[in-house]
N, C-alpha and C positions, 0 to 999 in steps of 0.2 A: 665798110665794116660789116654790114649785115650780109653782103654777098660773100665775104671772106668766111664768116661763121657758117653760112649755108654750104659753102664748098667743103669746109672741114667736116661738117656733119655728114655730108654725102660720102666723103672719103672714109670716114669711120664706119658708116653703114656698109659700104662696099668691102672694106677690110673684114668686117665681121661676117658678112655673107660668104665671102671667098674662103675664110677660115672654116666655116661650117661645111661648105662644099668640098674642100680639101679633106676634111676629116671623114666625110661620107665616102669619098672616093678611096681613101686609104683604109676604110673600114675600121676607123678608130672610134671608140666609144665617145660620144659627144656629151660634154658637160660644161657648165659655165666656168668652173675653175680652170679647166684645160683651155677653153677659149680665151679666158683672161690672160693666161700665160702666153699663148700664141700671139695675141693681138696687142696686149698691153692696155686694153680697154677696161673700164671699171665694171664691176658686177652689176651695178645699177643700170648701166648702158644696155646690157643684154635683156634686162627685165622691163625697162621703161620704154625702150624704142619698139613700137608696135610691129614694124616691118621685120626687124631682127628677131623679135620674140616669136612671131608667127612662123618664120622660117626655122627657128630653133626648135619649136614645138613639133613642127612637121618632120624635121630630121630625126628627132628623138623617137617619135612614133614610128617612123619608117624603120629605124634601127631596132625597135623592140623585138621584131620577129627574128632578126639576124642574130641578135645578142642572146636572146632567150629562145632556144629552139623548142622548148616545151610549149611556148605560146603558139607557135606555128602548128604544132601537132594538135593542140587543143582546138585551134581554129578549124583545122581539117576535120576533126571529129565532130565538132558542132555543125559544120556544113553538111556532113554526111547525115547527121541526125535530122537536120532541117529537111533534107531531101527525102528521107524516109517518112517524116511526118507529112510532108506535102503529098506524097504518094498515098498515104493513108487517108488524108482529107479527100483526095480525089475519089478514092474507092468508096468511102462513106457517102460522098455526095451522089455518086452513081446509085448506090444502094438505096439512099433516101428517095431519089427520083423514082426508082422502080417500085418502092413500097407505096409511094403516093399514088402511082398509077394503079397498082393493085387495089389499094384502098378505095379509089374512085370507082373502079370496076365493081367491087363488092357492094358499095353503097348503091350503085345503079341497080344491081341485082336485087338488093334488099327492098328498094323502092318498088321495083317491078313486082316482087313477091307480095308486098303490102297491098298494092293495087289489085292483084288477083284475089287476095284474101277478102278485100272489101267487096269486090264484085260478086263473090260467092255468098255473101251474106244476104 
């Protein structure tokens, strides 16, 4: 009896996963109501079963860029902005290092000048 229930449960999971893969392959918008119609499974099954729910969430996230092209454009713009900011950080880091080096050099010169002043007293 338990084996039969486990077998049926595995079949339902495989059916749901296959339906999700088919919808992805056909570039159909994935939603729980559409999956319910295709598979005959209940709404709760798609939300309560962790394996199916994870796969469903990944598929919906994967489709987000395909279905909403603005999202892909926004992602590209943000990546470009990040790249520009990283370049600016690198340039500022180099400038900071150079300024620290100059500061140390000036402090040495100032200490040397103070020593000469003290010697002349």
